[in-house]
ROKOLKOL-900159 format. One record per residue (C-alpha): residue number from 1; chain; z, x, y. Coordinates in nm, 3 decimals. Last residue first. Layout:
! ROKOLKOL-900159
- resi | chain | pz | px | py
- NUM | A | Z | X | Y;
...
//
This chain:
! ROKOLKOL-900159
- resi | chain | pz | px | py
- 385 | A | 19.547 | 4.070 | -2.618;
- 384 | A | 19.375 | 4.408 | -2.589;
- 383 | A | 19.022 | 4.423 | -2.449;
- 382 | A | 18.801 | 4.696 | -2.591;
- 381 | A | 18.662 | 4.942 | -2.338;
- 380 | A | 18.628 | 5.224 | -2.591;
- 379 | A | 18.901 | 5.432 | -2.425;
- 378 | A | 19.120 | 5.120 | -2.409;
- 377 | A | 19.080 | 5.067 | -2.783;
- 376 | A | 19.176 | 5.429 | -2.848;
- 375 | A | 19.495 | 5.393 | -2.641;
- 374 | A | 19.583 | 5.060 | -2.802;
- 373 | A | 19.540 | 5.207 | -3.151;
- 372 | A | 19.749 | 5.516 | -3.071;
- 371 | A | 20.033 | 5.311 | -2.918;
- 370 | A | 20.039 | 5.085 | -3.225;
- 369 | A | 20.049 | 5.395 | -3.445;
- 368 | A | 20.350 | 5.543 | -3.267;
- 367 | A | 20.544 | 5.216 | -3.260;
- 366 | A | 20.475 | 5.154 | -3.630;
- 365 | A | 20.593 | 5.502 | -3.726;
- 364 | A | 20.914 | 5.470 | -3.525;
- 363 | A | 20.998 | 5.143 | -3.699;
- 362 | A | 20.919 | 5.298 | -4.038;
- 361 | A | 21.191 | 5.560 | -3.994;
- 360 | A | 21.117 | 5.932 | -4.013;
- 359 | A | 21.304 | 6.044 | -3.698;
- 358 | A | 21.574 | 5.778 | -3.753;
- 357 | A | 21.692 | 5.936 | -3.978;
- 356 | A | 21.532 | 6.253 | -4.110;
- 355 | A | 21.740 | 6.537 | -3.959;
- 354 | A | 22.069 | 6.346 | -3.947;
- 353 | A | 22.041 | 6.278 | -4.319;
- 352 | A | 21.971 | 6.642 | -4.393;
- 351 | A | 22.272 | 6.756 | -4.189;
- 350 | A | 22.497 | 6.539 | -4.405;
- 349 | A | 22.338 | 6.675 | -4.721;
- 348 | A | 22.368 | 7.035 | -4.601;
- 347 | A | 22.740 | 6.984 | -4.542;
- 346 | A | 22.781 | 6.819 | -4.883;
- 345 | A | 22.604 | 7.109 | -5.056;
- 344 | A | 22.824 | 7.357 | -4.870;
- 343 | A | 23.133 | 7.172 | -4.991;
- 342 | A | 22.996 | 7.152 | -5.346;
- 341 | A | 22.949 | 7.532 | -5.371;
- 340 | A | 22.856 | 7.623 | -5.729;
- 339 | A | 22.593 | 7.348 | -5.762;
- 338 | A | 22.451 | 7.451 | -5.425;
- 337 | A | 22.411 | 7.820 | -5.508;
- 336 | A | 22.282 | 7.725 | -5.851;
- 335 | A | 21.995 | 7.526 | -5.700;
- 334 | A | 21.902 | 7.814 | -5.468;
- 333 | A | 21.911 | 8.068 | -5.751;
- 332 | A | 21.697 | 7.846 | -5.973;
- 331 | A | 21.434 | 7.795 | -5.702;
- 330 | A | 21.426 | 8.168 | -5.631;
- 329 | A | 21.378 | 8.242 | -6.000;
- 328 | A | 21.107 | 7.975 | -6.029;
- 327 | A | 20.909 | 8.123 | -5.739;
- 326 | A | 20.572 | 7.941 | -5.759;
- 325 | A | 20.575 | 7.878 | -5.379;
- 324 | A | 20.843 | 8.061 | -5.185;
- 323 | A | 21.193 | 7.913 | -5.149;
- 322 | A | 21.342 | 7.664 | -4.903;
- 321 | A | 21.701 | 7.538 | -4.883;
- 320 | A | 21.822 | 7.223 | -4.709;
- 319 | A | 21.923 | 7.082 | -4.370;
- 318 | A | 22.038 | 7.401 | -4.197;
- 317 | A | 21.971 | 7.690 | -4.436;
- 316 | A | 21.596 | 7.632 | -4.427;
- 315 | A | 21.505 | 7.346 | -4.196;
- 314 | A | 21.357 | 7.078 | -4.421;
- 313 | A | 21.111 | 6.823 | -4.276;
- 312 | A | 20.878 | 7.057 | -4.087;
- 311 | A | 20.914 | 7.318 | -4.360;
- 310 | A | 20.786 | 7.072 | -4.620;
- 309 | A | 20.462 | 7.011 | -4.426;
- 308 | A | 20.247 | 7.244 | -4.634;
- 307 | A | 20.452 | 7.470 | -4.861;
- 306 | A | 20.804 | 7.613 | -4.853;
- 305 | A | 20.907 | 7.529 | -5.209;
- 304 | A | 21.202 | 7.293 | -5.218;
- 303 | A | 21.579 | 7.268 | -5.253;
- 302 | A | 21.754 | 6.954 | -5.131;
- 301 | A | 22.116 | 6.852 | -5.069;
- 300 | A | 22.146 | 6.473 | -5.094;
- 299 | A | 22.249 | 6.277 | -4.785;
- 298 | A | 22.064 | 5.963 | -4.899;
- 297 | A | 21.834 | 6.008 | -4.598;
- 296 | A | 21.776 | 6.359 | -4.734;
- 295 | A | 21.673 | 6.219 | -5.072;
- 294 | A | 21.431 | 5.978 | -4.906;
- 293 | A | 21.277 | 6.253 | -4.693;
- 292 | A | 21.257 | 6.482 | -4.997;
- 291 | A | 21.083 | 6.217 | -5.204;
- 290 | A | 20.833 | 6.144 | -4.926;
- 289 | A | 20.723 | 6.505 | -4.878;
- 288 | A | 20.483 | 6.515 | -4.579;
- 287 | A | 20.156 | 6.681 | -4.666;
- 286 | A | 20.239 | 6.896 | -4.964;
- 285 | A | 20.093 | 7.192 | -5.152;
- 284 | A | 20.210 | 7.402 | -5.446;
- 283 | A | 20.496 | 7.162 | -5.515;
- 282 | A | 20.833 | 7.259 | -5.667;
- 281 | A | 21.062 | 6.988 | -5.528;
- 280 | A | 21.435 | 6.975 | -5.599;
- 279 | A | 21.710 | 6.718 | -5.546;
- 278 | A | 22.065 | 6.844 | -5.605;
- 277 | A | 22.382 | 6.661 | -5.715;
- 276 | A | 22.188 | 6.351 | -5.811;
- 275 | A | 22.402 | 6.041 | -5.860;
- 274 | A | 22.323 | 5.830 | -5.552;
- 273 | A | 21.964 | 5.955 | -5.548;
- 272 | A | 21.877 | 5.783 | -5.874;
- 271 | A | 22.066 | 5.459 | -5.810;
- 270 | A | 21.896 | 5.422 | -5.470;
- 269 | A | 21.564 | 5.503 | -5.636;
- 268 | A | 21.573 | 5.174 | -5.826;
- 267 | A | 21.194 | 5.129 | -5.853;
- 266 | A | 21.171 | 5.400 | -6.117;
- 265 | A | 20.856 | 5.551 | -6.264;
- 264 | A | 20.921 | 5.763 | -6.572;
- 263 | A | 21.276 | 5.877 | -6.656;
- 262 | A | 21.195 | 6.201 | -6.839;
- 261 | A | 21.534 | 6.341 | -6.941;
- 260 | A | 21.641 | 6.704 | -6.988;
- 259 | A | 21.961 | 6.853 | -7.131;
- 258 | A | 21.900 | 6.830 | -7.506;
- 257 | A | 21.524 | 6.896 | -7.461;
- 256 | A | 21.569 | 7.221 | -7.268;
- 255 | A | 21.484 | 7.460 | -7.550;
- 254 | A | 21.220 | 7.622 | -7.324;
- 253 | A | 20.944 | 7.543 | -7.574;
- 252 | A | 21.072 | 7.184 | -7.604;
- 251 | A | 21.064 | 7.135 | -7.226;
- 250 | A | 20.711 | 7.280 | -7.220;
- 249 | A | 20.600 | 7.027 | -7.481;
- 248 | A | 20.740 | 6.746 | -7.267;
- 247 | A | 20.550 | 6.896 | -6.974;
- 246 | A | 20.219 | 6.879 | -7.161;
- 245 | A | 20.284 | 6.521 | -7.272;
- 244 | A | 20.368 | 6.415 | -6.916;
- 243 | A | 20.084 | 6.596 | -6.742;
- 242 | A | 19.865 | 6.295 | -6.660;
- 241 | A | 20.130 | 6.105 | -6.472;
- 240 | A | 20.485 | 5.981 | -6.451;
- 239 | A | 20.779 | 5.989 | -6.215;
- 238 | A | 21.144 | 6.092 | -6.218;
- 237 | A | 21.219 | 6.417 | -6.401;
- 236 | A | 21.593 | 6.457 | -6.458;
- 235 | A | 21.767 | 6.783 | -6.544;
- 234 | A | 22.127 | 6.826 | -6.663;
- 233 | A | 22.362 | 7.113 | -6.575;
- 232 | A | 22.684 | 7.153 | -6.781;
- 231 | A | 22.555 | 7.474 | -6.937;
- 230 | A | 22.559 | 7.655 | -6.601;
- 229 | A | 22.406 | 8.004 | -6.607;
- 228 | A | 22.170 | 7.949 | -6.897;
- 227 | A | 22.099 | 7.593 | -6.781;
- 226 | A | 22.008 | 7.718 | -6.431;
- 225 | A | 21.762 | 7.970 | -6.573;
- 224 | A | 21.600 | 7.707 | -6.795;
- 223 | A | 21.588 | 7.465 | -6.503;
- 222 | A | 21.399 | 7.724 | -6.295;
- 221 | A | 21.132 | 7.741 | -6.563;
- 220 | A | 21.130 | 7.362 | -6.565;
- 219 | A | 21.088 | 7.335 | -6.187;
- 218 | A | 20.807 | 7.591 | -6.190;
- 217 | A | 20.638 | 7.402 | -6.475;
- 216 | A | 20.668 | 7.090 | -6.260;
- 215 | A | 20.399 | 7.234 | -6.033;
- 214 | A | 20.362 | 6.925 | -5.807;
- 213 | A | 19.990 | 7.004 | -5.758;
- 212 | A | 19.933 | 6.978 | -6.134;
- 211 | A | 20.031 | 6.611 | -6.174;
- 210 | A | 20.349 | 6.447 | -6.304;
- 209 | A | 20.405 | 6.243 | -5.987;
- 208 | A | 20.725 | 6.341 | -5.813;
- 207 | A | 21.102 | 6.291 | -5.800;
- 206 | A | 21.276 | 6.608 | -5.918;
- 205 | A | 21.638 | 6.595 | -6.025;
- 204 | A | 21.942 | 6.814 | -6.080;
- 203 | A | 22.250 | 6.643 | -6.222;
- 202 | A | 22.575 | 6.830 | -6.279;
- 201 | A | 22.771 | 6.708 | -6.581;
- 200 | A | 23.148 | 6.682 | -6.531;
- 199 | A | 23.157 | 6.319 | -6.421;
- 198 | A | 23.014 | 6.190 | -6.747;
- 197 | A | 22.658 | 6.139 | -6.861;
- 196 | A | 22.549 | 5.859 | -7.094;
- 195 | A | 22.217 | 5.795 | -6.923;
- 194 | A | 22.304 | 5.447 | -6.793;
- 193 | A | 22.662 | 5.554 | -6.713;
- 192 | A | 22.538 | 5.851 | -6.511;
- 191 | A | 22.286 | 5.629 | -6.332;
- 190 | A | 22.555 | 5.384 | -6.219;
- 189 | A | 22.812 | 5.650 | -6.127;
- 188 | A | 22.759 | 5.636 | -5.752;
- 187 | A | 22.610 | 5.307 | -5.636;
- 186 | A | 22.894 | 5.209 | -5.399;
- 185 | A | 22.862 | 5.544 | -5.221;
- 184 | A | 22.496 | 5.475 | -5.152;
- 183 | A | 22.503 | 5.403 | -4.780;
- 182 | A | 22.200 | 5.537 | -4.592;
- 181 | A | 21.940 | 5.507 | -4.866;
- 180 | A | 21.839 | 5.145 | -4.804;
- 179 | A | 21.792 | 5.222 | -4.434;
- 178 | A | 21.513 | 5.465 | -4.511;
- 177 | A | 21.215 | 5.233 | -4.493;
- 176 | A | 20.963 | 5.511 | -4.434;
- 175 | A | 20.767 | 5.668 | -4.149;
- 174 | A | 20.544 | 5.974 | -4.176;
- 173 | A | 20.502 | 6.193 | -3.871;
- 172 | A | 20.221 | 6.127 | -3.621;
- 171 | A | 20.032 | 6.442 | -3.518;
- 170 | A | 19.706 | 6.361 | -3.339;
- 169 | A | 19.382 | 6.551 | -3.404;
- 168 | A | 19.078 | 6.530 | -3.173;
- 167 | A | 19.211 | 6.775 | -2.914;
- 166 | A | 19.301 | 7.017 | -3.193;
- 165 | A | 18.932 | 7.062 | -3.268;
- 164 | A | 18.795 | 6.923 | -3.596;
- 163 | A | 18.758 | 7.029 | -3.959;
- 162 | A | 18.742 | 7.400 | -3.874;
- 161 | A | 18.999 | 7.502 | -4.135;
- 160 | A | 19.232 | 7.604 | -3.852;
- 159 | A | 19.207 | 7.256 | -3.700;
- 158 | A | 19.332 | 7.104 | -4.025;
- 157 | A | 19.606 | 7.367 | -4.049;
- 156 | A | 19.719 | 7.311 | -3.688;
- 155 | A | 19.755 | 6.937 | -3.746;
- 154 | A | 19.929 | 7.007 | -4.077;
- 153 | A | 20.187 | 7.212 | -3.890;
- 152 | A | 20.236 | 6.941 | -3.627;
- 151 | A | 20.300 | 6.672 | -3.886;
- 150 | A | 20.150 | 6.374 | -4.067;
- 149 | A | 19.801 | 6.445 | -3.933;
- 148 | A | 19.590 | 6.174 | -3.771;
- 147 | A | 19.221 | 6.224 | -3.695;
- 146 | A | 19.074 | 6.033 | -3.402;
- 145 | A | 18.726 | 5.909 | -3.314;
- 144 | A | 18.571 | 5.993 | -3.650;
- 143 | A | 18.195 | 6.044 | -3.706;
- 142 | A | 18.217 | 6.420 | -3.642;
- 141 | A | 18.520 | 6.438 | -3.871;
- 140 | A | 18.305 | 6.318 | -4.160;
- 139 | A | 18.076 | 6.620 | -4.126;
- 138 | A | 18.371 | 6.859 | -4.120;
- 137 | A | 18.523 | 6.681 | -4.420;
- 136 | A | 18.202 | 6.721 | -4.620;
- 135 | A | 18.178 | 7.090 | -4.533;
- 134 | A | 18.540 | 7.145 | -4.635;
- 133 | A | 18.489 | 6.959 | -4.962;
- 132 | A | 18.195 | 7.185 | -5.050;
- 131 | A | 18.396 | 7.497 | -4.969;
- 130 | A | 18.680 | 7.370 | -5.191;
- 129 | A | 18.438 | 7.314 | -5.479;
- 128 | A | 18.323 | 7.676 | -5.455;
- 127 | A | 18.676 | 7.814 | -5.425;
- 126 | A | 18.786 | 7.613 | -5.733;
- 125 | A | 18.993 | 7.302 | -5.676;
- 124 | A | 19.346 | 7.182 | -5.594;
- 123 | A | 19.555 | 7.476 | -5.471;
- 122 | A | 19.387 | 7.492 | -5.126;
- 121 | A | 19.181 | 7.270 | -4.897;
- 120 | A | 19.283 | 6.952 | -5.075;
- 119 | A | 19.475 | 6.799 | -4.784;
- 118 | A | 19.790 | 6.603 | -4.726;
- 117 | A | 19.849 | 6.260 | -4.575;
- 116 | A | 19.533 | 6.318 | -4.372;
- 115 | A | 19.485 | 6.000 | -4.170;
- 114 | A | 19.142 | 5.879 | -4.053;
- 113 | A | 19.056 | 5.672 | -3.746;
- 112 | A | 18.727 | 5.498 | -3.653;
- 111 | A | 18.686 | 5.288 | -3.338;
- 110 | A | 18.384 | 5.074 | -3.238;
- 109 | A | 18.271 | 4.967 | -3.588;
- 108 | A | 17.894 | 5.000 | -3.601;
- 107 | A | 17.854 | 4.876 | -3.960;
- 106 | A | 17.680 | 5.203 | -4.055;
- 105 | A | 17.954 | 5.394 | -3.869;
- 104 | A | 18.231 | 5.204 | -4.048;
- 103 | A | 18.060 | 5.244 | -4.384;
- 102 | A | 18.045 | 5.623 | -4.349;
- 101 | A | 18.410 | 5.628 | -4.243;
- 100 | A | 18.524 | 5.408 | -4.530;
- 99 | A | 18.329 | 5.584 | -4.806;
- 98 | A | 18.456 | 5.930 | -4.713;
- 97 | A | 18.808 | 5.849 | -4.595;
- 96 | A | 18.849 | 5.605 | -4.881;
- 95 | A | 18.770 | 5.895 | -5.115;
- 94 | A | 18.999 | 6.141 | -4.937;
- 93 | A | 19.313 | 5.941 | -4.866;
- 92 | A | 19.369 | 5.690 | -4.581;
- 91 | A | 19.112 | 5.519 | -4.357;
- 90 | A | 19.164 | 5.332 | -4.029;
- 89 | A | 18.885 | 5.097 | -3.915;
- 88 | A | 18.908 | 4.954 | -3.562;
- 87 | A | 18.742 | 4.664 | -3.383;
- 86 | A | 18.695 | 4.487 | -3.717;
- 85 | A | 18.390 | 4.263 | -3.773;
- 84 | A | 18.523 | 4.081 | -4.083;
- 83 | A | 18.183 | 4.006 | -4.242;
- 82 | A | 18.005 | 4.319 | -4.120;
- 81 | A | 18.306 | 4.522 | -4.231;
- 80 | A | 18.311 | 4.364 | -4.575;
- 79 | A | 17.938 | 4.424 | -4.634;
- 78 | A | 17.967 | 4.784 | -4.514;
- 77 | A | 18.266 | 4.829 | -4.744;
- 76 | A | 18.062 | 4.721 | -5.046;
- 75 | A | 17.792 | 4.974 | -4.955;
- 74 | A | 18.053 | 5.250 | -4.914;
- 73 | A | 18.201 | 5.170 | -5.256;
- 72 | A | 17.855 | 5.182 | -5.417;
- 71 | A | 17.780 | 5.513 | -5.247;
- 70 | A | 18.112 | 5.658 | -5.364;
- 69 | A | 18.068 | 5.531 | -5.718;
- 68 | A | 17.720 | 5.685 | -5.748;
- 67 | A | 17.813 | 6.014 | -5.580;
- 66 | A | 18.120 | 6.061 | -5.802;
- 65 | A | 18.490 | 6.089 | -5.716;
- 64 | A | 18.709 | 5.919 | -5.974;
- 63 | A | 18.761 | 5.546 | -5.934;
- 62 | A | 18.971 | 5.373 | -5.671;
- 61 | A | 18.691 | 5.261 | -5.441;
- 60 | A | 18.486 | 5.128 | -5.730;
- 59 | A | 18.752 | 4.864 | -5.799;
- 58 | A | 18.717 | 4.704 | -5.451;
- 57 | A | 19.038 | 4.506 | -5.402;
- 56 | A | 19.115 | 4.308 | -5.085;
- 55 | A | 19.486 | 4.356 | -5.036;
- 54 | A | 19.745 | 4.080 | -4.982;
- 53 | A | 20.020 | 4.214 | -4.754;
- 52 | A | 20.309 | 3.967 | -4.727;
- 51 | A | 20.568 | 4.240 | -4.757;
- 50 | A | 20.652 | 4.138 | -5.116;
- 49 | A | 20.279 | 4.144 | -5.194;
- 48 | A | 20.251 | 4.504 | -5.074;
- 47 | A | 20.558 | 4.614 | -5.268;
- 46 | A | 20.419 | 4.448 | -5.580;
- 45 | A | 20.088 | 4.635 | -5.538;
- 44 | A | 20.278 | 4.964 | -5.533;
- 43 | A | 20.121 | 5.082 | -5.857;
- 42 | A | 20.193 | 5.345 | -6.119;
- 41 | A | 20.001 | 5.669 | -6.179;
- 40 | A | 19.964 | 5.640 | -6.557;
- 39 | A | 19.797 | 5.296 | -6.564;
- 38 | A | 19.517 | 5.387 | -6.318;
- 37 | A | 19.518 | 5.225 | -5.975;
- 36 | A | 19.241 | 5.006 | -5.837;
- 35 | A | 19.069 | 5.038 | -5.499;
- 34 | A | 19.205 | 4.922 | -5.166;
- 33 | A | 19.120 | 4.718 | -4.856;
- 32 | A | 19.401 | 4.610 | -4.623;
- 31 | A | 19.355 | 4.349 | -4.352;
- 30 | A | 19.492 | 4.336 | -4.001;
- 29 | A | 19.504 | 4.103 | -3.701;
- 28 | A | 19.673 | 4.293 | -3.421;
- 27 | A | 19.823 | 4.192 | -3.084;
- 26 | A | 20.054 | 3.900 | -3.160;
- 25 | A | 20.094 | 4.021 | -3.519;
- 24 | A | 20.269 | 4.336 | -3.395;
- 23 | A | 20.202 | 4.593 | -3.667;
- 22 | A | 20.471 | 4.612 | -3.934;
- 21 | A | 20.315 | 4.467 | -4.247;
- 20 | A | 19.985 | 4.654 | -4.229;
- 19 | A | 20.171 | 4.967 | -4.120;
- 18 | A | 20.430 | 4.942 | -4.396;
- 17 | A | 20.161 | 4.892 | -4.660;
- 16 | A | 19.954 | 5.190 | -4.542;
- 15 | A | 20.251 | 5.429 | -4.530;
- 14 | A | 20.382 | 5.319 | -4.870;
- 13 | A | 20.034 | 5.375 | -5.016;
- 12 | A | 20.003 | 5.720 | -4.856;
- 11 | A | 20.355 | 5.829 | -4.960;
- 10 | A | 20.335 | 5.778 | -5.332;
- 9 | A | 20.299 | 5.529 | -5.615;
- 8 | A | 19.935 | 5.427 | -5.645;
- 7 | A | 19.796 | 5.179 | -5.395;
- 6 | A | 19.436 | 5.299 | -5.416;
- 5 | A | 19.167 | 5.471 | -5.208;
- 4 | A | 19.296 | 5.331 | -4.880;
- 3 | A | 19.108 | 5.130 | -4.617;
- 2 | A | 19.280 | 4.965 | -4.319;
- 1 | A | 19.080 | 4.708 | -4.127;
//
């Protein structure tokens, strides 16, 4: 049984859906339990259904964190687990990780696994709230058989915060369906025609939820510097979220409205990446950056803040460019350096594709997770088919 807080647009939901769909059906019977998404964050429920994954929905699981909701979600999960009798429960995201792991132990599930797709141990909450979350996660780790991190750096970070010893944490990189991004030459020009841009405009994009941790204000401040130096630059924000109105106001304050477009959620990411000259990411914290991995598979040159697991995906100067967190000037300079040197940008794009494919493919992810499940089952004396 896989439990995830909600199937909102983003890496964790993609990860969970691909695993439920991809596991060897001769050896694993799987079900996916999820909460409900909010209207502004988008939903990947259609992707799940298209893959033959039909989630069991517990609305309380997807709601904001609160003791009452969390206890109710845990109680509902206990009922489900006693009915389905899973050998292994694997939780994803913080709320599902809390309710799901408590429920699994109450229901006496033999094997409990939790994946950290990122963490909230800095840049999310106040110091006091962060300390509380750390204590909760340490307690939850004691009832978990294996913790999965999406990279070696995150594995060390989680251990460094005292969540669990390194011996209990396994690094398994993210896996995505990247094949659709490998040949986009035939799609070039489609987005430009849709938006009314010609061949001379240079397109710089960010693909991310419009939420505080993505720090779009850093991207926009950098965009203002780029626009001053290169008037033909255009800026595309792909995604939606709670900050949209605030960021639209910031665009107006920076006098960027004529050269900036908010595109909202887009399912046609092939068309987006095909026409972007540079893909940027300005996050304050990241687990494994899905948008960058997709952009790199599309052979796009990328510029990103060097936070969390970004540096494991992007090798500075070799497969992309990295700048310090909150450094809008550095971000602008890096973007301009690529816009002014198309040959260098193309070289970085080619190196980026080689760096992420097939290393971050969904097939590799499924193999790694299957091996982990079978290993844990053997340790518990469970018989594999």
